C-alpha positions in Angstrom: -8.6 0.1 18.2 -11.6 -0.1 20.3 -12.3 -1.9 23.6 -15.2 -4.3 24.0 -18.1 -3.0 26.0 -20.8 -5.0 27.7 -23.2 -5.8 24.8 -26.5 -4.8 26.6 -25.0 -1.4 27.5 -23.6 -0.9 24.1 -26.9 -1.8 22.5 -28.7 0.6 24.8 -26.4 3.5 23.9 -26.8 2.9 20.2 -30.6 2.5 20.5 -30.8 5.8 22.3 -28.7 7.4 19.6 -31.3 6.3 17.0 -34.0 8.5 18.6 -34.8 11.6 16.7 -34.5 13.8 19.8 -31.0 12.6 20.6 -29.9 12.9 17.0 -31.1 16.5 16.7 -29.6 17.5 20.1 -26.3 16.0 19.5 -26.0 17.2 15.9 -26.8 20.7 17.0 -24.7 20.9 20.2 -22.4 17.9 20.0 -19.2 19.7 19.0 -19.6 22.3 21.8 -20.6 19.7 24.4 -17.7 17.3 23.9 -17.7 15.7 20.5 -14.7 17.8 19.6 -12.6 15.5 21.8 -13.1 12.8 19.2 -13.7 14.6 16.0 -11.7 17.6 14.7 -14.6 19.6 13.3 -16.7 19.3 10.1 -14.2 20.8 7.6 -10.6 20.8 6.6 -10.3 24.3 7.9 -11.3 23.1 11.3 -9.2 20.0 11.1 -5.8 21.5 10.1 -5.2 23.4 13.3 -5.9 20.2 15.3 -3.4 18.4 13.1 -0.8 21.2 13.6 -1.3 21.0 17.4 -0.8 17.2 17.3 2.4 17.6 15.4 3.6 20.2 17.8 3.1 17.8 20.7 5.2 15.2 19.0 2.5 13.1 17.3 2.2 12.0 13.7 -1.3 12.3 12.2 -3.6 10.1 10.1 -6.5 12.1 8.7 -9.8 10.6 7.8 -12.8 12.2 6.2 -15.8 10.6 7.9 -18.1 8.7 5.6 -18.6 5.4 3.8 -20.9 3.5 1.4 -21.2 6.3 -1.1 -23.2 5.3 -4.1 -23.0 8.5 -6.3 -20.1 9.0 -8.7 -20.0 12.8 -8.2 -19.8 12.4 -4.4 -16.9 10.0 -4.7 -15.1 12.5 -6.9 -15.7 15.2 -4.3 -14.3 13.0 -1.5 -11.3 12.2 -3.7 -10.7 15.8 -4.5 -10.8 16.7 -0.8 -8.3 14.1 0.1 -6.0 15.3 -2.6 -6.3 18.9 -1.4 -5.7 17.8 2.1 -2.5 16.0 1.0 -1.3 19.2 -0.8 -1.9 21.2 2.4 0.2 18.7 4.3 3.0 19.1 1.8 2.8 22.9 1.9 3.0 22.9 5.7 5.5 20.1 5.8 3.1 18.3 8.2 3.9 14.9 9.7 0.6 13.5 8.4 -0.9 11.0 6.0 -4.5 9.9 5.1 -6.5 6.8 5.7 -9.8 6.3 3.8 -12.5 3.8 3.2 -12.7 2.5 -0.4 -16.6 2.5 -0.2 -16.2 6.3 0.4 -14.7 6.5 -3.1 -16.9 4.1 -5.0 -16.1 0.5 -4.0 -19.7 -0.3 -3.1 -21.0 0.2 -6.6 -18.0 0.5 -9.0 -14.7 -1.1 -8.0 -12.9 0.3 -11.0 -14.0 3.8 -10.0 -12.7 3.2 -6.5 -9.3 2.1 -7.9 -9.1 5.2 -10.1 -10.0 7.5 -7.2 -7.5 5.7 -4.9 -4.8 6.1 -7.6 -5.4 9.8 -7.6 -5.1 10.0 -3.9 -1.9 7.9 -4.0 -0.4 10.3 -6.7 -1.2 13.3 -4.5 0.4 11.6 -1.5 3.5 10.6 -3.5 4.0 14.2 -4.7 3.8 15.4 -1.1 6.2 12.8 0.1 3.7 10.9 2.3 1.6 7.7 2.4 -2.0 6.5 2.3 -3.7 3.6 3.8 -7.0 2.0 2.7 -9.1 1.0 5.7 -10.6 -2.4 5.9 -14.4 -2.5 6.1 -17.0 -5.4 6.3 -15.7 -8.8 5.5 -17.5 -8.8 2.1 -15.1 -6.1 1.0 -11.9 -7.8 2.0 -11.1 -9.4 -1.3 -11.8 -6.3 -3.4 -9.8 -4.1 -1.0 -6.8 -6.4 -1.1 -7.1 -6.6 -4.9 -7.1 -2.8 -5.2 -4.1 -2.7 -2.8 -2.2 -5.1 -5.0 -2.9 -3.2 -8.1 -1.8 0.1 -6.5 1.3 -1.6 -5.0 2.4 -2.4 -8.5 2.6 1.3 -9.2 3.2 3.0 -5.9 5.4 2.3 -2.9 3.5 4.7 -0.6 0.3 2.7 -0.2 -0.9 0.5 2.6 -3.9 -1.4 3.9 -5.4 -2.8 7.1 -6.0 -6.2 8.6 -8.6 -7.0 11.3 -7.6 -9.6 13.9 -11.2 -10.7 14.5 -11.4 -12.2 11.0 -10.3 -15.8 10.7 -8.7 -15.1 7.3 -6.4 -12.3 8.3 -3.4 -14.5 9.0 -3.6 -16.0 5.5 -4.1 -12.5 4.0 -1.0 -11.3 5.8 1.1 -14.3 4.7 0.1 -13.6 1.1 1.0 -10.0 1.4 4.5 -10.4 3.0 6.4 -10.6 -0.3 5.2 -7.1 -1.0 6.8 -5.8 2.1 3.5 -4.2 3.1 2.7 -1.0 4.8 0.2 -2.5 7.2 -2.1 -1.4 10.0 -3.4 -4.1 12.4 -6.7 -3.4 14.2 -9.1 -5.7 16.0 -12.2 -4.9 13.9 -15.3 -2.9 14.6 -18.0 -4.3 12.2 -20.6 -6.8 13.3 -19.6 -10.1 11.7 -21.1 -13.7 12.1 -19.2 -16.4 13.9 -18.7 -18.1 10.5 -16.1 -15.5 9.5 -15.0 -13.8 12.8 -13.9 -14.8 16.3 -16.8 -14.3 18.6 -14.7 -14.2 21.8 -12.5 -11.2 22.7 -9.7 -13.5 24.0 -9.4 -15.1 20.6 -9.4 -11.7 18.9 -6.6 -10.5 21.2 -4.6 -13.7 20.7 -4.8 -13.4 16.9 -3.9 -9.7 17.1 -0.6 -10.5 18.9 0.1 -13.3 16.4 -0.4 -10.9 13.4 1.8 -8.3 15.1 4.6 -10.8 15.6 4.3 -12.2 12.1 4.4 -8.7 10.6 7.3 -7.5 12.7 9.2 -10.7 11.7 9.3 -9.7 8.1 10.2 -6.7 6.0 7.7 -3.9 5.7 6.2 -1.3 8.1 3.6 -2.1 10.7 1.2 0.2 12.5 0.1 -1.3 15.8 -3.4 0.2 16.3 -4.5 -0.4 19.9 -5.4 1.3 23.2 -4.6 -1.9 25.2 -1.4 -1.3 27.3 -0.8 -5.1 27.5 -0.7 -5.4 23.8 1.5 -2.3 23.5 4.0 -3.8 26.0 3.9 -7.2 24.3 4.8 -5.5 21.0 7.6 -3.5 22.6 9.1 -6.6 24.2 8.9 -8.6 20.9 10.6 -5.7 19.0 13.4 -5.6 21.6 14.0 -9.3 21.5 14.4 -9.1 17.8 16.6 -5.9 17.9 14.1 -3.8 15.9 14.7 -0.1 16.0 12.2 2.1 17.8 11.8 4.2 14.6 11.5 3.0 11.0 9.9 -0.4 11.3 6.7 0.2 13.3 4.6 2.7 15.0 1.7 2.8 17.4 -1.7 4.3 16.4 -4.4 5.5 18.7 -7.7 7.3 18.1 -7.8 11.0 18.7 -9.3 11.6 22.2 -8.8 8.0 23.4 -6.0 6.8 25.8 -4.2 10.1 25.7 -1.9 9.2 28.7 -0.8 6.0 26.9 -0.1 8.0 23.7 1.9 10.6 25.6 4.0 8.0 27.4 4.9 6.2 24.2 6.1 9.4 22.6 8.1 10.2 25.8 9.7 6.7 25.5 10.9 7.5 21.9 8.3 5.6 19.9 6.5 7.0 16.9 2.8 7.5 17.7 0.2 8.4 15.1 -3.1 9.8 16.1 -6.1 8.9 13.9 -8.0 12.2 13.6 -11.3 12.2 11.8 -13.4 15.1 10.6 -16.3 15.8 8.4 -20.1 16.5 8.5 -20.9 12.8 9.0 -19.5 12.7 12.5 -22.6 11.7 14.4 -22.3 7.9 13.8 -18.6 8.0 14.6 -19.3 9.8 17.9 -22.0 7.3 18.8 -19.6 4.4 18.2 -17.0 6.1 20.5 -19.6 6.6 23.2 -20.8 3.0 22.9 -17.3 1.5 23.2 -16.4 2.8 26.7 -18.5 4.0 29.6 -15.8 6.6 30.3 -16.5 8.2 27.0 -20.2 8.6 27.9 -19.2 10.2 31.2 -17.0 12.7 29.4 -19.7 13.7 27.0 -22.3 14.1 29.7 -20.0 16.2 31.9 -19.6 18.5 28.9 -23.3 18.6 28.3 -24.0 19.8 31.9 -20.9 21.9 32.3 -19.3 19.7 34.9 -15.5 20.0 35.0 
């Protein structure tokens, strides 16, 4: 769901973010200065009003608690409990919202069986609340284990989904293998640094593969979340859906990151499409903010204007 920034500029931003001074300043003042555009606070109490506002403006919500690569059992249980509580809050408020989480946040990095158990608990809470979950896709080394857990969950639940990254060569084969399950799928371009041996190094190839994955998914039963901020990809998907007489609601949706491409998101809602905003929150928001700033120069400008009080 991110655009490609000139590599030297992106590297410079990320290098600056590693400095102790920048980290302290942004951690202390970041929410007030502009991080709140991309992150809905540090707690569920701060997140829920943002989700309510998104629903009131016609958007669905995907909630994510920021964090990954947890290696302590007790921490994975705490994360799992928070997701379950969040899903119960959605049910109580009848929110149009689901959750998306990384399996390494609930144990995959050190105990795949624990990750499966924790994901199962989250799926149960979602089913009880009448909503869905999606497991995010992480680095390429986790693809096999993520899909394996998805398949195990799919045997028990019909409200679970997963993600495919178009920059990985293998994603088309992974989608073909999943089609008999009528998958609930989100398609993204991919954000992790991967070697050319496993991922397309050129943006044009990533975009081409993205469109092929979208067309393949929409040509078969299931539900597809088209996660992009690229207007050309959006219009391509809309044209394909029209040619194949797909309804505007019920077979697919568009997903955009909270705080990114707001005019595009608004226009799609106005045209009658389902649009889900991916809204993250949590105390580990600093790395997420740095990625958003590194992706687009416009994001850096927004943050700096907030820092210096420039409207």
